[in-house]
mmCIF file as Biopython writes it, N, C-alpha, C and O atoms, coordinates in Angstrom:
data_model
#
loop_
_atom_site.group_PDB
_atom_site.id
_atom_site.type_symbol
_atom_site.label_atom_id
_atom_site.label_alt_id
_atom_site.label_comp_id
_atom_site.label_asym_id
_atom_site.label_entity_id
_atom_site.label_seq_id
_atom_site.pdbx_PDB_ins_code
_atom_site.Cartn_x
_atom_site.Cartn_y
_atom_site.Cartn_z
_atom_site.occupancy
_atom_site.B_iso_or_equiv
_atom_site.auth_seq_id
_atom_site.auth_asym_id
_atom_site.pdbx_PDB_model_num
ATOM 1   N N  . UNK A ? 1  ? -11.295 -5.440  31.059 1.0 0.0 1  A 1 
ATOM 2   C CA . UNK A ? 1  ? -11.757 -5.077  29.724 1.0 0.0 1  A 1 
ATOM 3   C C  . UNK A ? 1  ? -12.632 -6.210  29.199 1.0 0.0 1  A 1 
ATOM 4   O O  . UNK A ? 1  ? -12.251 -7.380  29.245 1.0 0.0 1  A 1 
ATOM 5   N N  . UNK A ? 2  ? -13.792 -5.850  28.709 1.0 0.0 2  A 1 
ATOM 6   C CA . UNK A ? 2  ? -14.709 -6.871  28.216 1.0 0.0 2  A 1 
ATOM 7   C C  . UNK A ? 2  ? -14.234 -7.421  26.878 1.0 0.0 2  A 1 
ATOM 8   O O  . UNK A ? 2  ? -13.447 -6.793  26.170 1.0 0.0 2  A 1 
ATOM 9   N N  . UNK A ? 3  ? -14.729 -8.601  26.552 1.0 0.0 3  A 1 
ATOM 10  C CA . UNK A ? 3  ? -14.365 -9.218  25.274 1.0 0.0 3  A 1 
ATOM 11  C C  . UNK A ? 3  ? -14.819 -8.341  24.108 1.0 0.0 3  A 1 
ATOM 12  O O  . UNK A ? 3  ? -14.123 -8.241  23.097 1.0 0.0 3  A 1 
ATOM 13  N N  . UNK A ? 4  ? -15.978 -7.709  24.246 1.0 0.0 4  A 1 
ATOM 14  C CA . UNK A ? 4  ? -16.487 -6.850  23.180 1.0 0.0 4  A 1 
ATOM 15  C C  . UNK A ? 4  ? -15.524 -5.694  22.917 1.0 0.0 4  A 1 
ATOM 16  O O  . UNK A ? 4  ? -15.283 -5.347  21.761 1.0 0.0 4  A 1 
ATOM 17  N N  . UNK A ? 5  ? -14.979 -5.103  23.957 1.0 0.0 5  A 1 
ATOM 18  C CA . UNK A ? 5  ? -14.039 -3.995  23.778 1.0 0.0 5  A 1 
ATOM 19  C C  . UNK A ? 5  ? -12.753 -4.493  23.123 1.0 0.0 5  A 1 
ATOM 20  O O  . UNK A ? 5  ? -12.208 -3.809  22.256 1.0 0.0 5  A 1 
ATOM 21  N N  . UNK A ? 6  ? -12.256 -5.662  23.513 1.0 0.0 6  A 1 
ATOM 22  C CA . UNK A ? 6  ? -11.054 -6.216  22.900 1.0 0.0 6  A 1 
ATOM 23  C C  . UNK A ? 6  ? -11.274 -6.418  21.401 1.0 0.0 6  A 1 
ATOM 24  O O  . UNK A ? 6  ? -10.403 -6.096  20.593 1.0 0.0 6  A 1 
ATOM 25  N N  . UNK A ? 7  ? -12.429 -6.947  21.036 1.0 0.0 7  A 1 
ATOM 26  C CA . UNK A ? 7  ? -12.732 -7.145  19.623 1.0 0.0 7  A 1 
ATOM 27  C C  . UNK A ? 7  ? -12.759 -5.818  18.892 1.0 0.0 7  A 1 
ATOM 28  O O  . UNK A ? 7  ? -12.290 -5.724  17.757 1.0 0.0 7  A 1 
ATOM 29  N N  . UNK A ? 8  ? -13.296 -4.806  19.521 1.0 0.0 8  A 1 
ATOM 30  C CA . UNK A ? 8  ? -13.362 -3.490  18.901 1.0 0.0 8  A 1 
ATOM 31  C C  . UNK A ? 8  ? -11.959 -2.946  18.659 1.0 0.0 8  A 1 
ATOM 32  O O  . UNK A ? 8  ? -11.676 -2.431  17.577 1.0 0.0 8  A 1 
ATOM 33  N N  . UNK A ? 9  ? -11.077 -3.052  19.649 1.0 0.0 9  A 1 
ATOM 34  C CA . UNK A ? 9  ? -9.705  -2.578  19.497 1.0 0.0 9  A 1 
ATOM 35  C C  . UNK A ? 9  ? -8.984  -3.381  18.426 1.0 0.0 9  A 1 
ATOM 36  O O  . UNK A ? 9  ? -8.304  -2.813  17.572 1.0 0.0 9  A 1 
ATOM 37  N N  . UNK A ? 10 ? -9.131  -4.691  18.470 1.0 0.0 10 A 1 
ATOM 38  C CA . UNK A ? 10 ? -8.475  -5.558  17.482 1.0 0.0 10 A 1 
ATOM 39  C C  . UNK A ? 10 ? -8.948  -5.203  16.070 1.0 0.0 10 A 1 
ATOM 40  O O  . UNK A ? 10 ? -8.139  -5.088  15.150 1.0 0.0 10 A 1 
ATOM 41  N N  . UNK A ? 11 ? -10.250 -5.031  15.908 1.0 0.0 11 A 1 
ATOM 42  C CA . UNK A ? 11 ? -10.802 -4.682  14.597 1.0 0.0 11 A 1 
ATOM 43  C C  . UNK A ? 11 ? -10.354 -3.294  14.154 1.0 0.0 11 A 1 
ATOM 44  O O  . UNK A ? 11 ? -10.060 -3.078  12.979 1.0 0.0 11 A 1 
ATOM 45  N N  . UNK A ? 12 ? -10.304 -2.368  15.083 1.0 0.0 12 A 1 
ATOM 46  C CA . UNK A ? 12 ? -9.880  -1.009  14.773 1.0 0.0 12 A 1 
ATOM 47  C C  . UNK A ? 12 ? -8.429  -0.984  14.294 1.0 0.0 12 A 1 
ATOM 48  O O  . UNK A ? 12 ? -8.106  -0.303  13.321 1.0 0.0 12 A 1 
ATOM 49  N N  . UNK A ? 13 ? -7.560  -1.723  14.973 1.0 0.0 13 A 1 
ATOM 50  C CA . UNK A ? 13 ? -6.153  -1.794  14.567 1.0 0.0 13 A 1 
ATOM 51  C C  . UNK A ? 13 ? -6.047  -2.441  13.194 1.0 0.0 13 A 1 
ATOM 52  O O  . UNK A ? 13 ? -5.282  -1.976  12.349 1.0 0.0 13 A 1 
ATOM 53  N N  . UNK A ? 14 ? -6.802  -3.502  12.962 1.0 0.0 14 A 1 
ATOM 54  C CA . UNK A ? 14 ? -6.798  -4.168  11.659 1.0 0.0 14 A 1 
ATOM 55  C C  . UNK A ? 14 ? -7.207  -3.195  10.562 1.0 0.0 14 A 1 
ATOM 56  O O  . UNK A ? 14 ? -6.532  -3.098  9.537  1.0 0.0 14 A 1 
ATOM 57  N N  . UNK A ? 15 ? -8.306  -2.473  10.766 1.0 0.0 15 A 1 
ATOM 58  C CA . UNK A ? 15 ? -8.802  -1.537  9.752  1.0 0.0 15 A 1 
ATOM 59  C C  . UNK A ? 15 ? -7.806  -0.397  9.529  1.0 0.0 15 A 1 
ATOM 60  O O  . UNK A ? 15 ? -7.597  0.024   8.392  1.0 0.0 15 A 1 
ATOM 61  N N  . UNK A ? 16 ? -7.197  0.101   10.591 1.0 0.0 16 A 1 
ATOM 62  C CA . UNK A ? 16 ? -6.211  1.176   10.454 1.0 0.0 16 A 1 
ATOM 63  C C  . UNK A ? 16 ? -4.997  0.711   9.673  1.0 0.0 16 A 1 
ATOM 64  O O  . UNK A ? 16 ? -4.524  1.414   8.780  1.0 0.0 16 A 1 
ATOM 65  N N  . UNK A ? 17 ? -4.496  -0.450  9.999  1.0 0.0 17 A 1 
ATOM 66  C CA . UNK A ? 17 ? -3.322  -0.986  9.320  1.0 0.0 17 A 1 
ATOM 67  C C  . UNK A ? 17 ? -3.620  -1.282  7.853  1.0 0.0 17 A 1 
ATOM 68  O O  . UNK A ? 17 ? -2.799  -1.007  6.977  1.0 0.0 17 A 1 
ATOM 69  N N  . UNK A ? 18 ? -4.788  -1.838  7.595  1.0 0.0 18 A 1 
ATOM 70  C CA . UNK A ? 18 ? -5.198  -2.111  6.221  1.0 0.0 18 A 1 
ATOM 71  C C  . UNK A ? 18 ? -5.290  -0.813  5.426  1.0 0.0 18 A 1 
ATOM 72  O O  . UNK A ? 18 ? -4.853  -0.756  4.277  1.0 0.0 18 A 1 
ATOM 73  N N  . UNK A ? 19 ? -5.855  0.230   6.033  1.0 0.0 19 A 1 
ATOM 74  C CA . UNK A ? 19 ? -5.972  1.528   5.365  1.0 0.0 19 A 1 
ATOM 75  C C  . UNK A ? 19 ? -4.587  2.109   5.070  1.0 0.0 19 A 1 
ATOM 76  O O  . UNK A ? 19 ? -4.378  2.699   4.010  1.0 0.0 19 A 1 
ATOM 77  N N  . UNK A ? 20 ? -3.641  1.944   5.999  1.0 0.0 20 A 1 
ATOM 78  C CA . UNK A ? 20 ? -2.278  2.439   5.771  1.0 0.0 20 A 1 
ATOM 79  C C  . UNK A ? 20 ? -1.644  1.760   4.556  1.0 0.0 20 A 1 
ATOM 80  O O  . UNK A ? 20 ? -0.899  2.387   3.803  1.0 0.0 20 A 1 
ATOM 81  N N  . UNK A ? 21 ? -1.942  0.495   4.377  1.0 0.0 21 A 1 
ATOM 82  C CA . UNK A ? 21 ? -1.394  -0.256  3.243  1.0 0.0 21 A 1 
ATOM 83  C C  . UNK A ? 21 ? -2.063  0.205   1.947  1.0 0.0 21 A 1 
ATOM 84  O O  . UNK A ? 21 ? -1.388  0.487   0.957  1.0 0.0 21 A 1 
ATOM 85  N N  . UNK A ? 22 ? -3.391  0.278   1.963  1.0 0.0 22 A 1 
ATOM 86  C CA . UNK A ? 22 ? -4.147  0.622   0.759  1.0 0.0 22 A 1 
ATOM 87  C C  . UNK A ? 22 ? -3.857  2.048   0.289  1.0 0.0 22 A 1 
ATOM 88  O O  . UNK A ? 22 ? -3.786  2.300   -0.914 1.0 0.0 22 A 1 
ATOM 89  N N  . UNK A ? 23 ? -3.690  2.981   1.231  1.0 0.0 23 A 1 
ATOM 90  C CA . UNK A ? 23 ? -3.464  4.379   0.862  1.0 0.0 23 A 1 
ATOM 91  C C  . UNK A ? 23 ? -1.997  4.690   0.574  1.0 0.0 23 A 1 
ATOM 92  O O  . UNK A ? 23 ? -1.666  5.807   0.175  1.0 0.0 23 A 1 
ATOM 93  N N  . UNK A ? 24 ? -1.124  3.714   0.774  1.0 0.0 24 A 1 
ATOM 94  C CA . UNK A ? 24 ? 0.289   3.928   0.482  1.0 0.0 24 A 1 
ATOM 95  C C  . UNK A ? 24 ? 1.090   4.538   1.617  1.0 0.0 24 A 1 
ATOM 96  O O  . UNK A ? 24 ? 2.268   4.849   1.438  1.0 0.0 24 A 1 
ATOM 97  N N  . UNK A ? 25 ? 0.476   4.718   2.791  1.0 0.0 25 A 1 
ATOM 98  C CA . UNK A ? 25 ? 1.228   5.196   3.946  1.0 0.0 25 A 1 
ATOM 99  C C  . UNK A ? 25 ? 2.323   4.190   4.312  1.0 0.0 25 A 1 
ATOM 100 O O  . UNK A ? 25 ? 3.378   4.553   4.832  1.0 0.0 25 A 1 
ATOM 101 N N  . UNK A ? 26 ? 2.040   2.928   4.025  1.0 0.0 26 A 1 
ATOM 102 C CA . UNK A ? 26 ? 3.050   1.874   4.076  1.0 0.0 26 A 1 
ATOM 103 C C  . UNK A ? 26 ? 3.229   1.462   2.625  1.0 0.0 26 A 1 
ATOM 104 O O  . UNK A ? 26 ? 2.358   0.802   2.058  1.0 0.0 26 A 1 
ATOM 105 N N  . UNK A ? 27 ? 4.348   1.841   2.014  1.0 0.0 27 A 1 
ATOM 106 C CA . UNK A ? 27 ? 4.521   1.583   0.584  1.0 0.0 27 A 1 
ATOM 107 C C  . UNK A ? 27 ? 4.690   0.099   0.265  1.0 0.0 27 A 1 
ATOM 108 O O  . UNK A ? 27 ? 5.144   -0.671  1.111  1.0 0.0 27 A 1 
ATOM 109 N N  . UNK A ? 28 ? 4.325   -0.301  -0.951 1.0 0.0 28 A 1 
ATOM 110 C CA . UNK A ? 28 ? 4.517   -1.690  -1.369 1.0 0.0 28 A 1 
ATOM 111 C C  . UNK A ? 28 ? 5.988   -2.082  -1.192 1.0 0.0 28 A 1 
ATOM 112 O O  . UNK A ? 28 ? 6.892   -1.373  -1.635 1.0 0.0 28 A 1 
ATOM 113 N N  . UNK A ? 29 ? 6.201   -3.198  -0.551 1.0 0.0 29 A 1 
ATOM 114 C CA . UNK A ? 29 ? 7.564   -3.661  -0.298 1.0 0.0 29 A 1 
ATOM 115 C C  . UNK A ? 29 ? 8.213   -3.007  0.898  1.0 0.0 29 A 1 
ATOM 116 O O  . UNK A ? 29 ? 9.333   -3.360  1.267  1.0 0.0 29 A 1 
ATOM 117 N N  . UNK A ? 30 ? 7.520   -2.048  1.516  1.0 0.0 30 A 1 
ATOM 118 C CA . UNK A ? 30 ? 8.056   -1.384  2.704  1.0 0.0 30 A 1 
ATOM 119 C C  . UNK A ? 30 ? 8.026   -2.321  3.902  1.0 0.0 30 A 1 
ATOM 120 O O  . UNK A ? 30 ? 7.065   -3.067  4.092  1.0 0.0 30 A 1 
ATOM 121 N N  . UNK A ? 31 ? 9.077   -2.281  4.707  1.0 0.0 31 A 1 
ATOM 122 C CA . UNK A ? 31 ? 9.167   -3.147  5.877  1.0 0.0 31 A 1 
ATOM 123 C C  . UNK A ? 31 ? 8.629   -2.421  7.098  1.0 0.0 31 A 1 
ATOM 124 O O  . UNK A ? 31 ? 8.990   -1.270  7.345  1.0 0.0 31 A 1 
ATOM 125 N N  . UNK A ? 32 ? 7.766   -3.083  7.865  1.0 0.0 32 A 1 
ATOM 126 C CA . UNK A ? 32 ? 7.228   -2.534  9.109  1.0 0.0 32 A 1 
ATOM 127 C C  . UNK A ? 32 ? 7.295   -3.602  10.190 1.0 0.0 32 A 1 
ATOM 128 O O  . UNK A ? 32 ? 7.285   -4.800  9.906  1.0 0.0 32 A 1 
ATOM 129 N N  . UNK A ? 33 ? 7.364   -3.147  11.425 1.0 0.0 33 A 1 
ATOM 130 C CA . UNK A ? 33 ? 7.413   -4.078  12.558 1.0 0.0 33 A 1 
ATOM 131 C C  . UNK A ? 33 ? 6.204   -3.852  13.459 1.0 0.0 33 A 1 
ATOM 132 O O  . UNK A ? 33 ? 5.539   -2.818  13.397 1.0 0.0 33 A 1 
ATOM 133 N N  . UNK A ? 34 ? 5.942   -4.843  14.290 1.0 0.0 34 A 1 
ATOM 134 C CA . UNK A ? 34 ? 4.857   -4.716  15.263 1.0 0.0 34 A 1 
ATOM 135 C C  . UNK A ? 34 ? 5.088   -3.522  16.170 1.0 0.0 34 A 1 
ATOM 136 O O  . UNK A ? 34 ? 4.163   -2.758  16.445 1.0 0.0 34 A 1 
ATOM 137 N N  . UNK A ? 35 ? 6.327   -3.357  16.638 1.0 0.0 35 A 1 
ATOM 138 C CA . UNK A ? 35 ? 6.635   -2.237  17.533 1.0 0.0 35 A 1 
ATOM 139 C C  . UNK A ? 35 ? 6.358   -0.898  16.872 1.0 0.0 35 A 1 
ATOM 140 O O  . UNK A ? 35 ? 5.759   -0.011  17.480 1.0 0.0 35 A 1 
ATOM 141 N N  . UNK A ? 36 ? 6.790   -0.753  15.639 1.0 0.0 36 A 1 
ATOM 142 C CA . UNK A ? 36 ? 6.606   0.502   14.901 1.0 0.0 36 A 1 
ATOM 143 C C  . UNK A ? 36 ? 5.128   0.863   14.791 1.0 0.0 36 A 1 
ATOM 144 O O  . UNK A ? 36 ? 4.743   2.005   15.040 1.0 0.0 36 A 1 
ATOM 145 N N  . UNK A ? 37 ? 4.309   -0.104  14.420 1.0 0.0 37 A 1 
ATOM 146 C CA . UNK A ? 37 ? 2.877   0.150   14.252 1.0 0.0 37 A 1 
ATOM 147 C C  . UNK A ? 37 ? 2.203   0.372   15.603 1.0 0.0 37 A 1 
ATOM 148 O O  . UNK A ? 37 ? 1.330   1.231   15.726 1.0 0.0 37 A 1 
ATOM 149 N N  . UNK A ? 38 ? 2.598   -0.394  16.615 1.0 0.0 38 A 1 
ATOM 150 C CA . UNK A ? 38 ? 2.027   -0.223  17.954 1.0 0.0 38 A 1 
ATOM 151 C C  . UNK A ? 38 ? 2.287   1.195   18.464 1.0 0.0 38 A 1 
ATOM 152 O O  . UNK A ? 38 ? 1.396   1.827   19.032 1.0 0.0 38 A 1 
ATOM 153 N N  . UNK A ? 39 ? 3.497   1.686   18.261 1.0 0.0 39 A 1 
ATOM 154 C CA . UNK A ? 39 ? 3.824   3.051   18.687 1.0 0.0 39 A 1 
ATOM 155 C C  . UNK A ? 39 ? 3.024   4.072   17.873 1.0 0.0 39 A 1 
ATOM 156 O O  . UNK A ? 39 ? 2.506   5.046   18.420 1.0 0.0 39 A 1 
ATOM 157 N N  . UNK A ? 40 ? 2.933   3.843   16.601 1.0 0.0 40 A 1 
ATOM 158 C CA . UNK A ? 40 ? 2.218   4.771   15.709 1.0 0.0 40 A 1 
ATOM 159 C C  . UNK A ? 40 ? 0.740   4.873   16.065 1.0 0.0 40 A 1 
ATOM 160 O O  . UNK A ? 40 ? 0.159   5.957   16.027 1.0 0.0 40 A 1 
ATOM 161 N N  . UNK A ? 41 ? 0.129   3.724   16.417 1.0 0.0 41 A 1 
ATOM 162 C CA . UNK A ? 41 ? -1.299  3.699   16.752 1.0 0.0 41 A 1 
ATOM 163 C C  . UNK A ? 41 ? -1.566  3.850   18.251 1.0 0.0 41 A 1 
ATOM 164 O O  . UNK A ? 41 ? -2.715  3.935   18.684 1.0 0.0 41 A 1 
ATOM 165 N N  . UNK A ? 42 ? -0.485  3.884   19.032 1.0 0.0 42 A 1 
ATOM 166 C CA . UNK A ? 42 ? -0.587  4.026   20.491 1.0 0.0 42 A 1 
ATOM 167 C C  . UNK A ? 42 ? -1.405  2.897   21.124 1.0 0.0 42 A 1 
ATOM 168 O O  . UNK A ? 42 ? -2.312  3.130   21.924 1.0 0.0 42 A 1 
ATOM 169 N N  . UNK A ? 43 ? -1.055  1.672   20.742 1.0 0.0 43 A 1 
ATOM 170 C CA . UNK A ? 43 ? -1.684  0.472   21.305 1.0 0.0 43 A 1 
ATOM 171 C C  . UNK A ? 43 ? -0.579  -0.523  21.649 1.0 0.0 43 A 1 
ATOM 172 O O  . UNK A ? 43 ? 0.584   -0.317  21.302 1.0 0.0 43 A 1 
ATOM 173 N N  . UNK A ? 44 ? -0.951  -1.594  22.329 1.0 0.0 44 A 1 
ATOM 174 C CA . UNK A ? 44 ? 0.030   -2.630  22.633 1.0 0.0 44 A 1 
ATOM 175 C C  . UNK A ? 44 ? 0.303   -3.462  21.382 1.0 0.0 44 A 1 
ATOM 176 O O  . UNK A ? 44 ? -0.392  -3.329  20.375 1.0 0.0 44 A 1 
ATOM 177 N N  . UNK A ? 45 ? 1.311   -4.314  21.453 1.0 0.0 45 A 1 
ATOM 178 C CA . UNK A ? 45 ? 1.683   -5.123  20.296 1.0 0.0 45 A 1 
ATOM 179 C C  . UNK A ? 45 ? 0.682   -6.234  20.000 1.0 0.0 45 A 1 
ATOM 180 O O  . UNK A ? 45 ? 0.603   -6.690  18.859 1.0 0.0 45 A 1 
ATOM 181 N N  . UNK A ? 46 ? -0.082  -6.680  20.991 1.0 0.0 46 A 1 
ATOM 182 C CA . UNK A ? 46 ? -0.985  -7.812  20.786 1.0 0.0 46 A 1 
ATOM 183 C C  . UNK A ? 46 ? -2.017  -7.557  19.683 1.0 0.0 46 A 1 
ATOM 184 O O  . UNK A ? 46 ? -2.122  -8.378  18.771 1.0 0.0 46 A 1 
ATOM 185 N N  . UNK A ? 47 ? -2.782  -6.465  19.718 1.0 0.0 47 A 1 
ATOM 186 C CA . UNK A ? 47 ? -3.744  -6.264  18.616 1.0 0.0 47 A 1 
ATOM 187 C C  . UNK A ? 47 ? -3.049  -6.029  17.277 1.0 0.0 47 A 1 
ATOM 188 O O  . UNK A ? 47 ? -3.611  -6.336  16.225 1.0 0.0 47 A 1 
ATOM 189 N N  . UNK A ? 48 ? -1.832  -5.489  17.309 1.0 0.0 48 A 1 
ATOM 190 C CA . UNK A ? 48 ? -1.074  -5.282  16.076 1.0 0.0 48 A 1 
ATOM 191 C C  . UNK A ? 48 ? -0.670  -6.631  15.496 1.0 0.0 48 A 1 
ATOM 192 O O  . UNK A ? 48 ? -0.792  -6.858  14.292 1.0 0.0 48 A 1 
ATOM 193 N N  . UNK A ? 49 ? -0.193  -7.521  16.352 1.0 0.0 49 A 1 
ATOM 194 C CA . UNK A ? 49 ? 0.192   -8.865  15.905 1.0 0.0 49 A 1 
ATOM 195 C C  . UNK A ? 49 ? -1.006  -9.588  15.304 1.0 0.0 49 A 1 
ATOM 196 O O  . UNK A ? 49 ? -0.888  -10.234 14.263 1.0 0.0 49 A 1 
ATOM 197 N N  . UNK A ? 50 ? -2.161  -9.478  15.962 1.0 0.0 50 A 1 
ATOM 198 C CA . UNK A ? 50 ? -3.372  -10.122 15.454 1.0 0.0 50 A 1 
ATOM 199 C C  . UNK A ? 50 ? -3.784  -9.524  14.101 1.0 0.0 50 A 1 
ATOM 200 O O  . UNK A ? 50 ? -4.219  -10.247 13.205 1.0 0.0 50 A 1 
ATOM 201 N N  . UNK A ? 51 ? -3.643  -8.210  13.962 1.0 0.0 51 A 1 
ATOM 202 C CA . UNK A ? 51 ? -3.976  -7.562  12.694 1.0 0.0 51 A 1 
ATOM 203 C C  . UNK A ? 51 ? -3.038  -8.023  11.585 1.0 0.0 51 A 1 
ATOM 204 O O  . UNK A ? 51 ? -3.483  -8.303  10.471 1.0 0.0 51 A 1 
ATOM 205 N N  . UNK A ? 52 ? -1.742  -8.104  11.883 1.0 0.0 52 A 1 
ATOM 206 C CA . UNK A ? 52 ? -0.791  -8.586  10.881 1.0 0.0 52 A 1 
ATOM 207 C C  . UNK A ? 52 ? -1.115  -10.023 10.480 1.0 0.0 52 A 1 
ATOM 208 O O  . UNK A ? 52 ? -1.015  -10.373 9.304  1.0 0.0 52 A 1 
ATOM 209 N N  . UNK A ? 53 ? -1.499  -10.852 11.438 1.0 0.0 53 A 1 
ATOM 210 C CA . UNK A ? 53 ? -1.862  -12.238 11.114 1.0 0.0 53 A 1 
ATOM 211 C C  . UNK A ? 53 ? -3.059  -12.275 10.168 1.0 0.0 53 A 1 
ATOM 212 O O  . UNK A ? 53 ? -3.070  -13.059 9.219  1.0 0.0 53 A 1 
ATOM 213 N N  . UNK A ? 54 ? -4.064  -11.442 10.416 1.0 0.0 54 A 1 
ATOM 214 C CA . UNK A ? 54 ? -5.230  -11.380 9.530  1.0 0.0 54 A 1 
ATOM 215 C C  . UNK A ? 54 ? -4.836  -10.881 8.148  1.0 0.0 54 A 1 
ATOM 216 O O  . UNK A ? 54 ? -5.283  -11.422 7.136  1.0 0.0 54 A 1 
ATOM 217 N N  . UNK A ? 55 ? -4.002  -9.850  8.106  1.0 0.0 55 A 1 
ATOM 218 C CA . UNK A ? 55 ? -3.566  -9.296  6.824  1.0 0.0 55 A 1 
ATOM 219 C C  . UNK A ? 55 ? -2.724  -10.296 6.041  1.0 0.0 55 A 1 
ATOM 220 O O  . UNK A ? 55 ? -2.782  -10.336 4.812  1.0 0.0 55 A 1 
ATOM 221 N N  . UNK A ? 56 ? -1.946  -11.100 6.752  1.0 0.0 56 A 1 
ATOM 222 C CA . UNK A ? 56 ? -1.151  -12.130 6.082  1.0 0.0 56 A 1 
ATOM 223 C C  . UNK A ? 56 ? -2.066  -13.195 5.479  1.0 0.0 56 A 1 
ATOM 224 O O  . UNK A ? 56 ? -1.842  -13.651 4.357  1.0 0.0 56 A 1 
ATOM 225 N N  . UNK A ? 57 ? -3.089  -13.584 6.223  1.0 0.0 57 A 1 
ATOM 226 C CA . UNK A ? 57 ? -4.062  -14.558 5.693  1.0 0.0 57 A 1 
ATOM 227 C C  . UNK A ? 57 ? -4.782  -14.006 4.474  1.0 0.0 57 A 1 
ATOM 228 O O  . UNK A ? 57 ? -5.124  -14.753 3.557  1.0 0.0 57 A 1 
ATOM 229 N N  . UNK A ? 58 ? -5.015  -12.679 4.462  1.0 0.0 58 A 1 
ATOM 230 C CA . UNK A ? 58 ? -5.687  -12.028 3.332  1.0 0.0 58 A 1 
ATOM 231 C C  . UNK A ? 58 ? -4.741  -11.745 2.168  1.0 0.0 58 A 1 
ATOM 232 O O  . UNK A ? 58 ? -5.174  -11.281 1.114  1.0 0.0 58 A 1 
ATOM 233 N N  . UNK A ? 59 ? -3.452  -12.022 2.357  1.0 0.0 59 A 1 
ATOM 234 C CA . UNK A ? 59 ? -2.475  -11.829 1.295  1.0 0.0 59 A 1 
ATOM 235 C C  . UNK A ? 59 ? -1.978  -10.400 1.127  1.0 0.0 59 A 1 
ATOM 236 O O  . UNK A ? 59 ? -1.375  -10.076 0.103  1.0 0.0 59 A 1 
ATOM 237 N N  . UNK A ? 60 ? -2.219  -9.534  2.117  1.0 0.0 60 A 1 
ATOM 238 C CA . UNK A ? 60 ? -1.784  -8.144  2.009  1.0 0.0 60 A 1 
ATOM 239 C C  . UNK A ? 60 ? -0.378  -7.896  2.549  1.0 0.0 60 A 1 
ATOM 240 O O  . UNK A ? 60 ? 0.260   -6.911  2.177  1.0 0.0 60 A 1 
ATOM 241 N N  . UNK A ? 61 ? 0.107   -8.771  3.413  1.0 0.0 61 A 1 
ATOM 242 C CA . UNK A ? 61 ? 1.477   -8.651  3.930  1.0 0.0 61 A 1 
ATOM 243 C C  . UNK A ? 61 ? 2.117   -10.023 3.941  1.0 0.0 61 A 1 
ATOM 244 O O  . UNK A ? 61 ? 1.440   -11.049 3.885  1.0 0.0 61 A 1 
ATOM 245 N N  . UNK A ? 62 ? 3.437   -10.016 4.016  1.0 0.0 62 A 1 
ATOM 246 C CA . UNK A ? 62 ? 4.199   -11.254 4.152  1.0 0.0 62 A 1 
ATOM 247 C C  . UNK A ? 62 ? 5.055   -11.121 5.403  1.0 0.0 62 A 1 
ATOM 248 O O  . UNK A ? 62 ? 5.825   -10.170 5.537  1.0 0.0 62 A 1 
ATOM 249 N N  . UNK A ? 63 ? 4.921   -12.073 6.316  1.0 0.0 63 A 1 
ATOM 250 C CA . UNK A ? 63 ? 5.726   -12.069 7.528  1.0 0.0 63 A 1 
ATOM 251 C C  . UNK A ? 63 ? 7.118   -12.593 7.271  1.0 0.0 63 A 1 
ATOM 252 O O  . UNK A ? 63 ? 7.300   -13.599 6.585  1.0 0.0 63 A 1 
ATOM 253 N N  . UNK A ? 64 ? 8.110   -11.901 7.830  1.0 0.0 64 A 1 
ATOM 254 C CA . UNK A ? 64 ? 9.507   -12.311 7.747  1.0 0.0 64 A 1 
ATOM 255 C C  . UNK A ? 64 ? 9.986   -12.550 9.170  1.0 0.0 64 A 1 
ATOM 256 O O  . UNK A ? 64 ? 10.053  -11.600 9.950  1.0 0.0 64 A 1 
ATOM 257 N N  . UNK A ? 65 ? 10.322  -13.786 9.540  1.0 0.0 65 A 1 
ATOM 258 C CA . UNK A ? 65 ? 10.757  -14.066 10.910 1.0 0.0 65 A 1 
ATOM 259 C C  . UNK A ? 65 ? 11.864  -13.125 11.366 1.0 0.0 65 A 1 
ATOM 260 O O  . UNK A ? 65 ? 12.876  -12.962 10.686 1.0 0.0 65 A 1 
ATOM 261 N N  . UNK A ? 66 ? 11.658  -12.510 12.524 1.0 0.0 66 A 1 
ATOM 262 C CA . UNK A ? 66 ? 12.604  -11.607 13.166 1.0 0.0 66 A 1 
ATOM 263 C C  . UNK A ? 66 ? 12.931  -10.364 12.332 1.0 0.0 66 A 1 
ATOM 264 O O  . UNK A ? 66 ? 13.884  -9.649  12.642 1.0 0.0 66 A 1 
ATOM 265 N N  . UNK A ? 67 ? 12.158  -10.102 11.290 1.0 0.0 67 A 1 
ATOM 266 C CA . UNK A ? 67 ? 12.415  -8.916  10.455 1.0 0.0 67 A 1 
ATOM 267 C C  . UNK A ? 67 ? 11.196  -8.027  10.290 1.0 0.0 67 A 1 
ATOM 268 O O  . UNK A ? 67 ? 11.324  -6.893  9.828  1.0 0.0 67 A 1 
ATOM 269 N N  . UNK A ? 68 ? 10.034  -8.504  10.650 1.0 0.0 68 A 1 
ATOM 270 C CA . UNK A ? 68 ? 8.811   -7.716  10.487 1.0 0.0 68 A 1 
ATOM 271 C C  . UNK A ? 68 ? 7.982   -8.208  9.317  1.0 0.0 68 A 1 
ATOM 272 O O  . UNK A ? 68 ? 7.989   -9.391  8.977  1.0 0.0 68 A 1 
ATOM 273 N N  . UNK A ? 69 ? 7.281   -7.288  8.720  1.0 0.0 69 A 1 
ATOM 274 C CA . UNK A ? 69 ? 6.365   -7.614  7.618  1.0 0.0 69 A 1 
ATOM 275 C C  . UNK A ? 69 ? 6.643   -6.703  6.430  1.0 0.0 69 A 1 
ATOM 276 O O  . UNK A ? 69 ? 7.060   -5.556  6.591  1.0 0.0 69 A 1 
ATOM 277 N N  . UNK A ? 70 ? 6.404   -7.237  5.230  1.0 0.0 70 A 1 
ATOM 278 C CA . UNK A ? 70 ? 6.505   -6.440  4.001  1.0 0.0 70 A 1 
ATOM 279 C C  . UNK A ? 70 ? 5.204   -6.560  3.239  1.0 0.0 70 A 1 
ATOM 280 O O  . UNK A ? 70 ? 5.059   -5.970  2.168  1.0 0.0 70 A 1 
#
């Protein structure tokens, strides 16, 4: 897989996850895990983890060790 394709998948997962948060598909204060989102989007956990890290930096989610994200 080329680097360009990896970036596309990573960006796509980020945009999908962000949209789920903004539209309320993931409610405020709702807990989600990497596994749950990976299964929902039918991707591996790696791009999901990277998306959560970006969203945490943007202040849209808070990571909870061994509990997922809110």
